[in-house]
C-alpha positions as CSV (number, residue, x, y, z in Angstrom):
1,M,-25.8,22.4,9.7
2,A,-23.3,19.9,11.2
3,I,-20.3,21.2,12.9
4,A,-17.0,19.8,11.6
5,T,-15.1,17.8,14.3
6,K,-11.3,17.8,14.7
7,N,-11.3,14.4,13.0
8,D,-13.3,15.8,10.0
9,R,-10.8,18.7,9.6
10,K,-7.9,16.3,9.9
11,K,-9.4,14.2,7.2
12,K,-9.7,17.3,5.0
13,I,-6.1,18.0,5.5
14,E,-5.1,14.5,4.7
15,K,-7.3,14.4,1.5
16,A,-5.9,17.7,0.3
17,A,-2.3,16.7,0.9
18,L,-2.7,13.4,-0.8
19,S,-4.4,15.0,-3.8
20,L,-1.6,17.7,-4.1
21,F,1.3,15.3,-3.5
22,S,0.0,12.8,-6.1
23,S,-0.8,15.4,-8.7
24,K,2.1,17.9,-8.2
25,G,4.7,15.8,-6.5
26,Y,5.8,16.0,-2.8
27,H,8.5,18.6,-3.3
28,S,6.3,21.0,-5.3
29,V,3.7,21.2,-2.5
30,S,3.9,23.6,0.4
31,V,2.0,23.6,3.7
32,D,0.3,26.8,2.5
33,S,-1.1,25.0,-0.5
34,I,-2.3,22.1,1.6
35,V,-4.2,24.3,4.0
36,L,-5.6,26.4,1.2
37,K,-7.0,23.3,-0.6
38,A,-8.3,21.9,2.7
39,G,-9.9,25.2,3.6
40,V,-8.4,25.1,7.1
41,S,-5.9,27.3,9.0
42,K,-2.2,26.8,9.2
43,G,-2.5,26.4,12.9
44,L,-4.9,23.5,12.5
45,F,-2.4,21.8,10.2
46,Y,0.3,22.1,12.7
47,F,-2.0,21.0,15.5
48,H,-2.3,17.6,13.7
49,F,1.1,17.4,11.9
50,E,4.5,18.6,12.8
51,N,5.5,19.4,9.2
52,K,4.9,18.4,5.6
53,Q,7.1,15.3,5.9
54,A,5.0,14.1,8.9
55,I,1.8,14.2,7.0
56,L,3.4,12.4,4.1
57,K,4.7,9.6,6.4
58,Y,1.2,9.4,8.0
59,L,-0.4,9.1,4.6
60,L,2.0,6.5,3.4
61,F,1.8,4.3,6.4
62,D,-2.0,4.7,6.7
63,K,-2.4,3.7,3.1
64,L,0.0,0.8,3.6
65,D,-2.0,-0.4,6.5
66,K,-5.2,-0.4,4.4
67,F,-3.4,-2.1,1.5
68,W,-1.9,-4.8,3.7
69,D,-5.3,-5.3,5.4
70,D,-6.9,-5.7,2.0
71,I,-4.6,-8.5,0.9
72,Y,-4.4,-10.2,4.3
73,H,-6.9,-13.1,4.7
74,N,-7.9,-15.3,7.5
75,M,-6.0,-18.6,7.6
76,D,-8.8,-20.7,6.2
77,E,-7.9,-24.4,6.3
78,E,-11.0,-25.1,4.3
79,K,-9.6,-23.5,1.2
80,S,-6.8,-25.1,-0.8
81,V,-3.4,-23.4,-1.0
82,I,-4.1,-22.5,-4.6
83,E,-7.5,-20.9,-3.7
84,C,-5.8,-18.9,-1.0
85,L,-3.0,-17.8,-3.3
86,E,-5.4,-16.8,-6.1
87,L,-7.5,-14.8,-3.6
88,T,-4.3,-13.1,-2.3
89,L,-3.2,-12.2,-5.9
90,D,-6.7,-11.0,-6.9
91,T,-7.2,-8.8,-3.8
92,F,-3.7,-7.4,-4.3
93,Y,-4.6,-6.3,-7.8
94,V,-8.0,-4.9,-6.8
95,S,-6.3,-3.0,-3.9
96,L,-3.6,-1.7,-6.2
97,K,-6.2,-0.3,-8.5
98,K,-8.2,1.2,-5.6
99,H,-5.2,2.9,-4.1
100,Q,-3.3,3.8,-7.3
101,K,-2.8,7.5,-6.5
102,E,-1.2,6.7,-3.1
103,F,1.0,4.0,-4.5
104,R,2.1,6.0,-7.5
105,L,3.2,8.6,-5.0
106,F,4.8,6.0,-2.7
107,I,6.8,4.4,-5.5
108,S,8.0,7.7,-6.9
109,L,9.1,8.9,-3.4
110,M,10.9,5.6,-2.8
111,L,12.9,6.0,-6.0
112,I,13.6,9.7,-5.5
113,N,14.1,9.8,-1.7
114,P,14.4,6.4,-0.2
115,G,14.9,7.9,3.3
116,I,11.2,8.9,3.5
117,F,10.1,5.3,3.8
118,D,11.7,3.4,6.7
119,K,11.1,-0.4,6.1
120,R,11.9,-1.1,9.8
121,I,9.0,1.1,10.9
122,A,6.7,-0.6,8.4
123,E,7.8,-4.1,9.6
124,Q,6.6,-3.1,13.2
125,K,3.1,-2.3,12.1
126,A,0.4,-4.8,13.1
127,S,-0.9,-5.0,9.5
128,Y,2.5,-5.9,8.1
129,K,3.0,-8.5,10.7
130,E,-0.4,-10.1,10.1
131,L,0.2,-10.2,6.3
132,Y,3.6,-11.8,6.8
133,K,2.1,-14.3,9.2
134,Y,-0.5,-15.2,6.7
135,L,2.0,-15.5,3.8
136,H,4.2,-17.8,6.0
137,W,1.2,-19.9,6.8
138,L,0.3,-20.1,3.1
139,Y,3.7,-21.1,1.9
140,K,4.3,-23.5,4.8
141,R,1.2,-25.4,3.5
142,L,3.1,-25.7,0.1
143,G,5.9,-27.5,1.9
144,P,9.1,-25.8,0.7
145,D,12.3,-26.1,2.8
146,E,12.8,-22.4,3.0
147,V,9.4,-20.8,3.7
148,T,10.9,-17.4,4.5
149,D,12.8,-17.3,1.2
150,E,9.6,-18.3,-0.7
151,V,7.6,-15.5,1.0
152,K,10.3,-13.0,0.2
153,L,10.3,-14.1,-3.5
154,F,6.4,-13.8,-3.5
155,T,6.6,-10.3,-2.1
156,Y,9.2,-9.4,-4.7
157,I,6.8,-10.6,-7.4
158,L,4.1,-8.5,-5.9
159,F,6.3,-5.4,-5.9
160,G,7.3,-6.1,-9.5
161,M,3.7,-6.3,-10.4
162,E,3.1,-3.0,-8.7
163,M,5.9,-1.3,-10.5
164,N,4.8,-2.7,-13.9
165,Y,1.2,-1.7,-13.2
166,F,2.3,2.0,-12.8
167,L,4.7,1.9,-15.7
168,F,2.5,0.3,-18.2
169,Q,-1.0,1.3,-16.9
170,G,-2.7,1.1,-20.3
171,N,-4.1,-2.4,-19.9
172,F,-2.4,-4.4,-17.2
173,D,-5.3,-6.8,-16.8
174,N,-3.8,-9.2,-19.4
175,E,-0.4,-9.0,-17.9
176,F,-1.8,-9.6,-14.4
177,R,-3.6,-12.7,-15.6
178,K,-0.4,-14.1,-17.2
179,I,1.7,-13.3,-14.0
180,K,-1.0,-14.9,-11.8
181,A,-1.1,-18.0,-14.0
182,S,2.7,-18.3,-13.8
183,V,2.7,-18.0,-10.0
184,I,0.0,-20.5,-9.6
185,K,1.7,-22.9,-12.0
186,S,5.0,-22.5,-10.1
187,V,3.4,-23.8,-6.8
188,S,1.0,-26.4,-8.4
189,P,1.8,-30.0,-7.9
Protein backbone atom coordinates (compact mmCIF):
# COMPACT_ATOMS: atom_id res chain seq x y z
CA MET A 1 0.00 0.00 0.00
CA ALA A 2 1.43 3.38 -1.03
CA ILE A 3 1.92 6.00 1.62
CA ALA A 4 0.31 9.34 0.82
CA THR A 5 2.85 12.13 0.56
CA LYS A 6 2.36 15.73 1.69
CA ASN A 7 1.78 16.68 -1.93
CA ASP A 8 -0.87 13.94 -2.35
CA ARG A 9 -2.73 15.14 0.74
CA LYS A 10 -2.49 18.76 -0.42
CA LYS A 11 -3.97 17.74 -3.79
CA LYS A 12 -6.83 15.99 -1.95
CA ILE A 13 -7.54 19.24 -0.07
CA GLU A 14 -7.44 21.25 -3.30
CA LYS A 15 -9.75 18.82 -5.10
CA ALA A 16 -12.22 18.76 -2.22
CA ALA A 17 -12.25 22.55 -1.91
CA LEU A 18 -12.75 23.05 -5.64
CA SER A 19 -15.56 20.53 -5.72
CA LEU A 20 -17.33 22.11 -2.75
CA PHE A 21 -16.76 25.71 -3.85
CA SER A 22 -18.08 25.03 -7.34
CA SER A 23 -21.11 23.04 -6.19
CA LYS A 24 -22.14 24.94 -3.05
CA GLY A 25 -20.55 28.35 -3.50
CA TYR A 26 -17.56 29.76 -1.70
CA HIS A 27 -19.49 31.36 1.17
CA SER A 28 -21.43 28.17 1.97
CA VAL A 29 -18.31 26.06 2.45
CA SER A 30 -16.37 25.81 5.71
CA VAL A 31 -12.86 24.55 6.39
CA ASP A 32 -14.51 21.71 8.32
CA SER A 33 -16.46 20.61 5.24
CA ILE A 34 -13.31 20.74 3.11
CA VAL A 35 -11.28 18.56 5.48
CA LEU A 36 -14.20 16.15 5.89
CA LYS A 37 -14.53 15.72 2.12
CA ALA A 38 -10.74 15.45 1.68
CA GLY A 39 -10.43 12.94 4.52
CA VAL A 40 -7.62 14.88 6.21
CA SER A 41 -7.14 16.66 9.51
CA LYS A 42 -7.81 20.34 10.09
CA GLY A 43 -4.19 20.73 11.14
CA LEU A 44 -3.04 19.44 7.76
CA PHE A 45 -5.32 21.94 6.04
CA TYR A 46 -3.74 24.78 8.02
CA PHE A 47 -0.27 23.40 7.35
CA HIS A 48 -0.87 24.00 3.64
CA PHE A 49 -3.25 26.99 3.68
CA GLU A 50 -3.64 29.92 6.03
CA ASN A 51 -7.43 29.98 5.68
CA LYS A 52 -10.31 29.30 3.30
CA GLN A 53 -9.61 32.41 1.23
CA ALA A 54 -5.97 31.33 0.77
CA ILE A 55 -6.97 28.01 -0.78
CA LEU A 56 -9.48 29.78 -3.00
CA LYS A 57 -6.83 32.22 -4.27
CA TYR A 58 -4.43 29.35 -4.80
CA LEU A 59 -7.02 27.42 -6.79
CA LEU A 60 -7.97 30.43 -8.89
CA PHE A 61 -4.42 31.38 -9.78
CA ASP A 62 -3.35 27.76 -10.30
CA LYS A 63 -6.24 27.24 -12.72
CA LEU A 64 -5.55 30.55 -14.44
CA ASP A 65 -1.94 29.45 -14.95
CA LYS A 66 -3.15 26.23 -16.56
CA PHE A 67 -5.71 28.09 -18.65
CA TRP A 68 -3.22 30.69 -19.88
CA ASP A 69 -0.67 27.96 -20.59
CA ASP A 70 -3.30 26.12 -22.64
CA ILE A 71 -3.98 29.07 -24.93
CA TYR A 72 -0.39 30.28 -25.17
CA HIS A 73 1.45 28.97 -28.22
CA ASN A 74 5.00 29.26 -29.42
CA MET A 75 5.63 32.14 -31.76
CA ASP A 76 5.72 30.08 -34.92
CA GLU A 77 6.65 32.25 -37.91
CA GLU A 78 5.87 29.28 -40.17
CA LYS A 79 2.15 29.64 -39.44
CA SER A 80 0.10 32.46 -40.86
CA VAL A 81 -1.46 34.99 -38.51
CA ILE A 82 -4.88 33.55 -39.31
CA GLU A 83 -3.71 30.01 -38.45
CA CYS A 84 -2.25 31.28 -35.16
CA LEU A 85 -5.42 33.19 -34.32
CA GLU A 86 -7.63 30.18 -35.12
CA LEU A 87 -5.42 27.95 -32.97
CA THR A 88 -5.63 30.43 -30.10
CA LEU A 89 -9.42 30.65 -30.32
CA ASP A 90 -9.83 26.89 -30.63
CA THR A 91 -7.58 26.09 -27.67
CA PHE A 92 -9.29 28.83 -25.65
CA TYR A 93 -12.63 27.13 -26.21
CA VAL A 94 -11.32 23.63 -25.48
CA SER A 95 -9.67 24.89 -22.28
CA LEU A 96 -12.84 26.69 -21.26
CA LYS A 97 -14.75 23.42 -21.55
CA LYS A 98 -12.01 21.50 -19.73
CA HIS A 99 -11.90 23.93 -16.77
CA GLN A 100 -15.56 24.90 -16.70
CA LYS A 101 -16.09 24.20 -12.98
CA GLU A 102 -13.19 26.40 -12.05
CA PHE A 103 -14.21 29.22 -14.35
CA ARG A 104 -17.83 29.14 -13.29
CA LEU A 105 -16.58 29.62 -9.74
CA PHE A 106 -14.09 32.27 -10.83
CA ILE A 107 -16.68 34.34 -12.69
CA SER A 108 -19.28 34.09 -9.96
CA LEU A 109 -16.75 35.22 -7.37
CA MET A 110 -15.57 38.09 -9.54
CA LEU A 111 -19.15 39.31 -9.82
CA ILE A 112 -20.03 38.82 -6.15
CA ASN A 113 -16.73 39.76 -4.51
CA PRO A 114 -14.33 41.44 -6.94
CA GLY A 115 -11.72 41.88 -4.21
CA ILE A 116 -10.95 38.16 -4.19
CA PHE A 117 -9.23 38.38 -7.56
CA ASP A 118 -6.43 40.92 -7.84
CA LYS A 119 -5.61 41.58 -11.50
CA ARG A 120 -2.24 43.08 -10.53
CA ILE A 121 -1.19 39.76 -8.99
CA ALA A 122 -2.41 37.90 -12.09
CA GLU A 123 -0.42 40.21 -14.36
CA GLN A 124 2.78 39.34 -12.49
CA LYS A 125 2.42 35.63 -13.17
CA ALA A 126 4.77 34.20 -15.80
CA SER A 127 1.93 32.45 -17.64
CA TYR A 128 0.03 35.75 -18.00
CA LYS A 129 3.13 37.55 -19.24
CA GLU A 130 3.86 34.81 -21.79
CA LEU A 131 0.29 34.86 -23.08
CA TYR A 132 0.35 38.65 -23.48
CA LYS A 133 3.73 38.49 -25.17
CA TYR A 134 2.31 35.94 -27.60
CA LEU A 135 -0.82 38.01 -28.28
CA HIS A 136 1.30 41.13 -28.88
CA TRP A 137 3.49 39.16 -31.29
CA LEU A 138 0.40 37.87 -33.06
CA TYR A 139 -1.30 41.26 -33.43
CA LYS A 140 1.94 43.01 -34.35
CA ARG A 141 2.09 40.68 -37.37
CA LEU A 142 -1.32 42.01 -38.42
CA GLY A 143 0.12 45.53 -38.57
CA PRO A 144 -2.33 47.70 -36.60
CA ASP A 145 -1.11 51.04 -35.27
CA GLU A 146 -2.15 50.30 -31.70
CA VAL A 147 -1.17 46.70 -30.97
CA THR A 148 -1.90 47.02 -27.24
CA ASP A 149 -5.42 48.25 -27.94
CA GLU A 150 -6.04 45.35 -30.35
CA VAL A 151 -4.78 42.83 -27.79
CA LYS A 152 -7.02 44.39 -25.15
CA LEU A 153 -10.02 44.18 -27.50
CA PHE A 154 -9.21 40.54 -28.28
CA THR A 155 -9.02 39.66 -24.56
CA TYR A 156 -12.37 41.39 -24.02
CA ILE A 157 -13.83 39.23 -26.78
CA LEU A 158 -12.43 36.13 -25.06
CA PHE A 159 -13.90 37.21 -21.73
CA GLY A 160 -17.27 37.84 -23.40
CA MET A 161 -17.15 34.38 -24.94
CA GLU A 162 -16.38 32.96 -21.52
CA MET A 163 -19.33 34.74 -19.91
CA ASN A 164 -21.72 33.68 -22.67
CA TYR A 165 -20.50 30.10 -22.51
CA PHE A 166 -21.52 29.91 -18.87
CA LEU A 167 -24.76 31.82 -19.27
CA PHE A 168 -25.99 29.91 -22.32
CA GLN A 169 -24.29 26.59 -21.86
CA GLY A 170 -26.86 24.51 -23.75
CA ASN A 171 -25.09 24.52 -27.09
CA PHE A 172 -22.45 27.18 -27.37
CA ASP A 173 -20.57 25.39 -30.15
CA ASN A 174 -22.57 27.16 -32.88
CA GLU A 175 -22.13 30.53 -31.18
CA PHE A 176 -18.42 29.89 -30.81
CA ARG A 177 -18.09 29.14 -34.53
CA LYS A 178 -19.91 32.39 -35.38
CA ILE A 179 -17.73 34.46 -33.04
CA LYS A 180 -14.58 32.80 -34.33
CA ALA A 181 -15.61 33.51 -37.93
CA SER A 182 -16.27 37.17 -37.06
CA VAL A 183 -12.91 37.58 -35.34
CA ILE A 184 -11.07 35.96 -38.28
CA LYS A 185 -13.03 38.09 -40.76
CA SER A 186 -12.16 41.26 -38.84
CA VAL A 187 -8.41 40.64 -39.23
CA SER A 188 -8.42 39.10 -42.69
CA PRO A 189 -7.05 41.23 -45.54
